[in-house]
DRENDO-122883 format. One record per residue (C-alpha): x negated, y negated, z; residue number from 1. Coordinates in nm, 4 decimals. Layout:
% DRENDO-122883
<finu><u>X</u><v>Y</v><w>Z</w><nr>NUM</nr></finu>
...
***
This chain:
% DRENDO-122883
<finu><u>-19.4633</u><v>-3.8073</v><w>23.1176</w><nr>1</nr></finu>
<finu><u>-19.2246</u><v>-4.0995</v><w>23.1347</w><nr>2</nr></finu>
<finu><u>-18.9024</u><v>-4.0591</v><w>23.3269</w><nr>3</nr></finu>
<finu><u>-18.6274</u><v>-4.3165</v><w>23.2819</w><nr>4</nr></finu>
<finu><u>-18.3622</u><v>-4.3430</v><w>23.5515</w><nr>5</nr></finu>
<finu><u>-18.0636</u><v>-4.5767</v><w>23.5618</w><nr>6</nr></finu>
<finu><u>-17.9067</u><v>-4.6915</v><w>23.8843</w><nr>7</nr></finu>
<finu><u>-17.6003</u><v>-4.9119</v><w>23.9132</w><nr>8</nr></finu>
<finu><u>-17.5570</u><v>-5.0962</v><w>24.2408</w><nr>9</nr></finu>
<finu><u>-17.2149</u><v>-5.2526</v><w>24.2897</w><nr>10</nr></finu>
<finu><u>-17.2539</u><v>-5.5908</v><w>24.4580</w><nr>11</nr></finu>
<finu><u>-17.1976</u><v>-5.5407</v><w>24.8320</w><nr>12</nr></finu>
<finu><u>-17.2064</u><v>-5.9160</v><w>24.8944</w><nr>13</nr></finu>
<finu><u>-17.2853</u><v>-6.2415</v><w>24.7192</w><nr>14</nr></finu>
<finu><u>-17.6184</u><v>-6.2651</v><w>24.5415</w><nr>15</nr></finu>
<finu><u>-17.9078</u><v>-6.4113</v><w>24.7395</w><nr>16</nr></finu>
<finu><u>-18.0284</u><v>-6.7136</v><w>24.5452</w><nr>17</nr></finu>
<finu><u>-18.3540</u><v>-6.9064</v><w>24.5872</w><nr>18</nr></finu>
<finu><u>-18.1595</u><v>-7.2331</v><w>24.5628</w><nr>19</nr></finu>
<finu><u>-17.9239</u><v>-7.1585</v><w>24.8533</w><nr>20</nr></finu>
<finu><u>-18.1438</u><v>-7.2828</v><w>25.1397</w><nr>21</nr></finu>
<finu><u>-17.9518</u><v>-7.0626</v><w>25.3810</w><nr>22</nr></finu>
<finu><u>-17.9991</u><v>-7.0329</v><w>25.7545</w><nr>23</nr></finu>
<finu><u>-18.2038</u><v>-6.7211</v><w>25.8307</w><nr>24</nr></finu>
<finu><u>-17.9188</u><v>-6.5305</v><w>26.0010</w><nr>25</nr></finu>
<finu><u>-17.6663</u><v>-6.5259</v><w>25.7119</w><nr>26</nr></finu>
<finu><u>-17.9514</u><v>-6.4639</v><w>25.4668</w><nr>27</nr></finu>
<finu><u>-18.0713</u><v>-6.1682</v><w>25.6754</w><nr>28</nr></finu>
<finu><u>-17.7190</u><v>-6.0234</v><w>25.6748</w><nr>29</nr></finu>
<finu><u>-17.6961</u><v>-6.0509</v><w>25.2932</w><nr>30</nr></finu>
<finu><u>-18.0410</u><v>-5.8949</v><w>25.2619</w><nr>31</nr></finu>
<finu><u>-17.9381</u><v>-5.6075</v><w>25.4886</w><nr>32</nr></finu>
<finu><u>-17.6258</u><v>-5.5423</v><w>25.2777</w><nr>33</nr></finu>
<finu><u>-17.8146</u><v>-5.5378</v><w>24.9471</w><nr>34</nr></finu>
<finu><u>-18.0955</u><v>-5.3241</v><w>25.0894</w><nr>35</nr></finu>
<finu><u>-17.8485</u><v>-5.0726</v><w>25.2297</w><nr>36</nr></finu>
<finu><u>-17.6461</u><v>-5.0670</v><w>24.9054</w><nr>37</nr></finu>
<finu><u>-17.9600</u><v>-4.9826</v><w>24.7058</w><nr>38</nr></finu>
<finu><u>-18.0528</u><v>-4.7036</v><w>24.9470</w><nr>39</nr></finu>
<finu><u>-17.7025</u><v>-4.5534</v><w>24.9346</w><nr>40</nr></finu>
<finu><u>-17.6813</u><v>-4.5829</v><w>24.5541</w><nr>41</nr></finu>
<finu><u>-18.0181</u><v>-4.4074</v><w>24.5129</w><nr>42</nr></finu>
<finu><u>-17.9147</u><v>-4.1276</v><w>24.7485</w><nr>43</nr></finu>
<finu><u>-17.5764</u><v>-4.0792</v><w>24.5803</w><nr>44</nr></finu>
<finu><u>-17.7416</u><v>-4.0763</v><w>24.2356</w><nr>45</nr></finu>
<finu><u>-17.9869</u><v>-3.8112</v><w>24.3539</w><nr>46</nr></finu>
<finu><u>-18.2926</u><v>-4.0069</v><w>24.2458</w><nr>47</nr></finu>
<finu><u>-18.6246</u><v>-3.8353</v><w>24.3023</w><nr>48</nr></finu>
<finu><u>-18.8479</u><v>-3.9303</v><w>24.5933</w><nr>49</nr></finu>
<finu><u>-19.2218</u><v>-3.9643</v><w>24.6366</w><nr>50</nr></finu>
<finu><u>-19.2996</u><v>-4.1112</v><w>24.2946</w><nr>51</nr></finu>
<finu><u>-19.6545</u><v>-4.2456</v><w>24.2769</w><nr>52</nr></finu>
<finu><u>-19.5920</u><v>-4.5377</v><w>24.0381</w><nr>53</nr></finu>
<finu><u>-19.2684</u><v>-4.6897</v><w>23.9193</w><nr>54</nr></finu>
<finu><u>-19.1584</u><v>-4.9713</v><w>23.6941</w><nr>55</nr></finu>
<finu><u>-18.8316</u><v>-5.1417</v><w>23.7787</w><nr>56</nr></finu>
<finu><u>-18.6282</u><v>-5.3300</v><w>23.5206</w><nr>57</nr></finu>
<finu><u>-18.3262</u><v>-5.5161</v><w>23.6549</w><nr>58</nr></finu>
<finu><u>-18.0214</u><v>-5.6327</v><w>23.4629</w><nr>59</nr></finu>
<finu><u>-17.7881</u><v>-5.8696</v><w>23.6445</w><nr>60</nr></finu>
<finu><u>-17.4206</u><v>-5.8689</v><w>23.5516</w><nr>61</nr></finu>
<finu><u>-17.2324</u><v>-6.1558</v><w>23.7087</w><nr>62</nr></finu>
<finu><u>-16.8596</u><v>-6.2012</v><w>23.6653</w><nr>63</nr></finu>
<finu><u>-16.8904</u><v>-6.5557</v><w>23.5356</w><nr>64</nr></finu>
<finu><u>-16.9306</u><v>-6.7193</v><w>23.1983</w><nr>65</nr></finu>
<finu><u>-17.1438</u><v>-6.9949</v><w>23.3491</w><nr>66</nr></finu>
<finu><u>-17.5140</u><v>-7.0070</v><w>23.2758</w><nr>67</nr></finu>
<finu><u>-17.7449</u><v>-6.9127</v><w>23.5618</w><nr>68</nr></finu>
<finu><u>-18.1169</u><v>-6.8672</v><w>23.6125</w><nr>69</nr></finu>
<finu><u>-18.1732</u><v>-6.4956</v><w>23.6635</w><nr>70</nr></finu>
<finu><u>-18.5125</u><v>-6.5565</v><w>23.8305</w><nr>71</nr></finu>
<finu><u>-18.3338</u><v>-6.7410</v><w>24.1132</w><nr>72</nr></finu>
<finu><u>-18.1902</u><v>-6.4041</v><w>24.2144</w><nr>73</nr></finu>
<finu><u>-18.5330</u><v>-6.2626</v><w>24.3071</w><nr>74</nr></finu>
<finu><u>-18.4422</u><v>-6.2411</v><w>24.6798</w><nr>75</nr></finu>
<finu><u>-18.1599</u><v>-6.0059</v><w>24.5795</w><nr>76</nr></finu>
<finu><u>-18.3977</u><v>-5.7933</v><w>24.3745</w><nr>77</nr></finu>
<finu><u>-18.6506</u><v>-5.7859</v><w>24.6608</w><nr>78</nr></finu>
<finu><u>-18.3825</u><v>-5.6494</v><w>24.8941</w><nr>79</nr></finu>
<finu><u>-18.2919</u><v>-5.3850</v><w>24.6341</w><nr>80</nr></finu>
<finu><u>-18.6553</u><v>-5.2774</v><w>24.5894</w><nr>81</nr></finu>
<finu><u>-18.6947</u><v>-5.2545</v><w>24.9674</w><nr>82</nr></finu>
<finu><u>-18.3853</u><v>-5.0331</v><w>24.9779</w><nr>83</nr></finu>
<finu><u>-18.5356</u><v>-4.8046</v><w>24.7131</w><nr>84</nr></finu>
<finu><u>-18.8535</u><v>-4.7791</v><w>24.9211</w><nr>85</nr></finu>
<finu><u>-18.6421</u><v>-4.7036</v><w>25.2298</w><nr>86</nr></finu>
<finu><u>-18.4831</u><v>-4.4234</v><w>25.0277</w><nr>87</nr></finu>
<finu><u>-18.8292</u><v>-4.2888</v><w>24.9423</w><nr>88</nr></finu>
<finu><u>-18.8351</u><v>-4.3468</v><w>24.5667</w><nr>89</nr></finu>
<finu><u>-19.1965</u><v>-4.4541</v><w>24.6211</w><nr>90</nr></finu>
<finu><u>-19.3984</u><v>-4.5024</v><w>24.9382</w><nr>91</nr></finu>
<finu><u>-19.4387</u><v>-4.8796</v><w>24.9170</w><nr>92</nr></finu>
<finu><u>-19.3526</u><v>-5.1768</v><w>24.6991</w><nr>93</nr></finu>
<finu><u>-19.7093</u><v>-5.3033</v><w>24.6579</w><nr>94</nr></finu>
<finu><u>-19.8512</u><v>-5.3400</v><w>24.3086</w><nr>95</nr></finu>
<finu><u>-20.0282</u><v>-5.0080</v><w>24.3575</w><nr>96</nr></finu>
<finu><u>-19.6891</u><v>-4.8366</v><w>24.3368</w><nr>97</nr></finu>
<finu><u>-19.4553</u><v>-5.0823</v><w>24.1622</w><nr>98</nr></finu>
<finu><u>-19.6037</u><v>-5.2008</v><w>23.8341</w><nr>99</nr></finu>
<finu><u>-19.3246</u><v>-5.4247</v><w>23.7141</w><nr>100</nr></finu>
***
């Protein structure tokens, strides 16, 4: 059985971009905000917990008409996935549990 869930996470802070070359402290604060926002959004949406395998598809909606490289936002997505694991959507974010 395939279950499709949609979760919208309003941006709690600026996106974390691979090109930023930030000091670790401000980057850690942004990561904490995104991770927490994902956890809260999952809880408020009532997502299930304890799923054995999941596939995550992310769509980024930025409020700009400028071109950007979506793959540079991977640190943001990593924080979101970690927040979903914190919530309990799945037990870990290794490739045994997250297939895409």
